[in-house]
Residue, then its C-alpha position, 0 to 999 in steps of 0.5 A: m911948876a906942876d906942884a904949884e898949879s895943883t896946890r893953887r887948884s886944890r883950894i876948891t872942892p870937887e863938888r864946888q868945881a863941878e858947880l862952877h863948871e856947870a854955871v860957866l856952861d849955862l852962861l855960855r849957852e845963854v850969852g855965848y863966849e864973847a859976852l861971857t865975863m868973869d864978872a858974870v861967872a863970879a855973880r852966878t856962882k857967888s864967888s870972887k873974880a880973884t878966886l876964878y882967876r887964881q883957880w883957872g887963870s883966864k876965861p879961855e882956860l875956865v871955859a875949856r876946863a868946864l867943857r872937859c868936865t862934861q866928858p864921861v870917860s877918857l878914851r885912853e882909859i878904854d881897853t876892852g880887848s877889841l876895837r869894836g868893844d872899845f867903840e861900844v864903851m865909848v858910845e855907851g858911856s855917852d849921854d844923849d842929852q849931854m851930847a846935844k848940849d855939848t854939840a850946841l856949845i861947840r857950834g857956838l864956840a866955833h866962831a869964838v875960836h877963830a877970834s880968840p887964839e887963847l880960847h883955841k889954844a885952851l880948847r886944843d890943850l885941855l879938850v881936843d888933844p887929850e881926846i885925839t891922843g886917847l883915840q890914837t892909843m885905842l887905834q894903835r892897840a887895834v893895830d897891835r892886835g892885828e884888827v887894823a892893818p898898820d898901813c891903813p890910810a884911814l887911821d889918820f882920819v878917824p878923828h876927822m870922821l868922828i868930829g865931822a859926824f858931830i858937825a854934819l848931822p845938825l847941819i844936814e838933818d837939824r838934829p843932835v847926835d845921839r848914841a843910836f846915830l853914833r853906832q850907825f855912823i861907826d858901823a857904816v863909815v868908821f869900821p869899813a874905812l878901817g877894814v874892821 
């Protein structure tokens, strides 16, 4: 099955795929998830709907994969030898402009997720779960190195803290998350909670 999927997806070059993903994200910003159609994506990208469905299968998967392509690095790949170093690479690898755009998109998709179980599943499978797994891997290495106590109650809540920061800052201070804020938040909230 995986071979059939990779064969199906290999017909579009990485450059063309990036172009399609960017067009999807632009349309999402312009019209929102509910009004986004495969017809509109096909028209914007000068491709056929059949190609879009063949490559991505559905609108929710296309949207989730487009969002996934904006992630600078997988958290699972970060291993500097210390939790502080890992978090610094995670923050440094982020782009302030992209985070602002992604935060606005995620806020816009929040309602759509409740109305579309297919979108919720696609976002969980392709975006949320891989990042949480990568973060858990990073935290487990910190436990294995003795940086964090294995019974630290905050370990299970690090994803909640980080996601909460992305939601709370725009709501409370009417500004997007950037690297400076993330560094302050991690130093003041995440590391103390983990005993680092």
